C-alpha positions in Angstrom: 40.7 -140.6 105.6 44.4 -141.2 105.1 47.1 -139.3 106.9 49.1 -136.7 105.0 49.0 -133.0 104.4 45.5 -132.0 105.5 44.3 -128.4 105.5 41.3 -127.7 107.8 39.4 -124.4 107.1 37.5 -122.9 110.0 33.8 -123.2 109.2 34.2 -126.1 106.8 33.9 -129.7 108.0 35.7 -131.5 105.2 39.5 -131.2 105.2 41.4 -130.4 102.0 44.2 -132.8 101.0 47.1 -130.7 99.8 49.6 -132.1 97.2 53.3 -132.2 98.1 54.5 -128.9 96.4 51.1 -127.2 96.2 50.6 -123.9 97.9 47.5 -123.1 100.0 46.0 -120.7 97.5 45.9 -123.4 94.8 44.5 -126.0 97.3 41.8 -123.6 98.5 40.8 -122.6 95.0 40.7 -126.3 93.9 38.4 -127.1 96.9 36.1 -124.2 96.1 36.9 -122.0 99.1 36.5 -118.4 98.2 39.7 -116.4 98.8 40.7 -113.0 97.5 43.5 -112.6 95.0 44.3 -110.4 92.0 47.8 -111.5 91.1 47.1 -115.2 90.6 49.5 -116.4 93.3 52.8 -114.5 92.6 52.7 -112.5 95.9 52.3 -109.0 94.3 48.8 -108.2 95.5 48.9 -109.3 99.2 45.2 -110.1 99.2 45.3 -113.9 99.8 45.7 -113.5 103.6 44.8 -116.2 106.0 45.4 -116.8 109.7 47.0 -120.0 110.8 45.1 -121.2 113.9 46.9 -124.5 114.6 50.0 -126.1 113.1 52.2 -123.2 112.1 55.3 -125.2 112.9 54.4 -127.6 110.1 54.6 -124.9 107.4 57.5 -123.4 105.3 59.4 -120.4 106.6 58.0 -116.9 106.5 59.2 -115.3 103.2 60.3 -111.8 102.3 57.3 -111.2 100.1 55.0 -112.0 103.0 56.9 -109.5 105.3 56.5 -106.9 102.6 52.7 -107.2 102.5 51.9 -108.3 106.0 54.6 -106.7 108.2 57.1 -108.2 110.5 54.6 -109.0 113.3 52.6 -111.3 111.0 54.4 -114.5 111.9 53.8 -113.8 115.6 50.0 -113.5 115.1 49.9 -116.3 112.5 49.1 -114.2 109.4 50.3 -115.7 106.1 49.8 -115.3 102.4 48.1 -118.4 101.0 50.2 -118.2 97.7 53.5 -118.4 99.7 52.5 -121.0 102.3 53.2 -124.7 101.8 53.5 -127.7 104.0 57.0 -128.5 105.3 56.0 -132.0 106.5 53.2 -134.5 106.7 50.8 -132.9 109.2 47.5 -131.2 109.8 47.0 -127.4 109.8 43.9 -125.4 110.7 43.5 -122.0 109.0 40.9 -119.2 109.1 40.1 -117.5 105.7 38.5 -114.1 105.8 35.2 -113.8 104.0 35.2 -112.4 100.5 32.9 -109.4 100.0 30.2 -109.6 97.3 31.1 -106.7 95.0 27.5 -106.1 93.9 26.2 -106.0 97.5 29.0 -103.6 98.4 27.9 -101.3 95.5 24.3 -101.5 96.6 25.3 -100.5 100.2 27.3 -97.6 98.8 24.3 -96.3 96.7 22.1 -96.6 99.8 24.6 -94.5 101.8 24.5 -91.8 99.1 20.7 -91.8 99.1 20.6 -91.5 102.9 23.1 -88.6 102.7 20.9 -86.9 100.1 17.8 -87.3 102.4 16.3 -90.1 100.4 15.8 -93.6 101.6 15.2 -96.7 99.6 11.6 -96.8 101.0 10.8 -93.4 99.5 12.0 -94.3 96.0 9.2 -95.1 93.6 8.6 -98.6 92.4 9.6 -97.7 88.8 13.1 -96.6 89.9 13.4 -99.5 92.4 13.4 -102.0 89.5 16.5 -100.2 88.1 19.4 -101.4 90.3 22.0 -99.2 88.5 20.9 -95.9 89.9 23.4 -93.2 90.2 24.0 -91.2 93.4 22.9 -87.5 93.3 25.5 -85.1 91.8 27.9 -83.5 94.3 27.3 -79.9 95.1 30.2 -77.6 94.1 32.2 -76.2 96.9 33.6 -72.6 96.8 36.2 -71.3 96.5 37.4 -73.3 93.6 41.1 -73.6 92.8 42.0 -73.3 89.2 45.3 -74.6 87.7 47.0 -72.5 85.1 50.3 -73.4 83.5 53.1 -71.0 83.8 54.2 -69.7 80.4 57.9 -68.7 80.1 58.9 -65.9 77.9 60.9 -66.8 74.8 64.6 -66.7 75.6 64.1 -66.7 79.4 66.3 -69.1 81.3 64.5 -72.1 82.8 64.2 -71.5 86.6 64.8 -75.2 87.3 68.4 -76.2 87.2 69.2 -79.6 85.7 70.0 -82.3 88.2 73.6 -82.6 87.1 74.4 -78.9 88.0 73.3 -79.2 91.7 76.2 -79.0 94.0 76.5 -80.2 97.6 79.7 -78.4 98.2 79.7 -75.3 100.4 79.6 -72.0 98.4 83.0 -70.4 97.6 83.8 -66.9 98.9 82.8 -65.3 95.6 79.4 -67.0 95.8 78.7 -66.2 99.4 75.4 -64.5 99.9 75.5 -60.8 100.2 74.4 -59.0 103.3 71.4 -56.8 102.7 72.4 -53.1 102.5 70.4 -50.4 104.2 68.9 -47.7 102.0 69.2 -44.2 103.2 65.9 -42.7 104.3 64.1 -40.7 101.6 64.1 -36.9 102.0 
């Protein structure tokens, strides 16, 4: 294999040859390596995380978008966003890509947890309902006391108790606006 920009993924034997201005997300997707993303490579979701195992000095500098999603410690531990990472020179880099969850398997596990919490296991479910994979967890029991929201209705002509933002003052109150001291009422006879 010719020398150049080669990306090695942990757990995969064949290296991925990366084009000159191609980011790692595009290269991984082109090679069929599953990686999470929801923004399509514009650094708004922060899901395409990977860990640089070897060769971090051969990559472009850590960007502000990466710091926003990964934190300022990320370059120290080798964490990068695949959509923002590119080769800076002809070299080899080894990365570790976290596994992508199977959404359907995750939903099945969630339904199983609901059944177990309700006292039913998947073994006690009849064969007729086991063919239906879209079962719904049992309804939640209502908890008391229940809080009810009621809107406050102002009387017609009443002043709005919330002052507009423009009328809020940060200046100290004038003497005429100073709070009054509470007066004592004489005892009732």
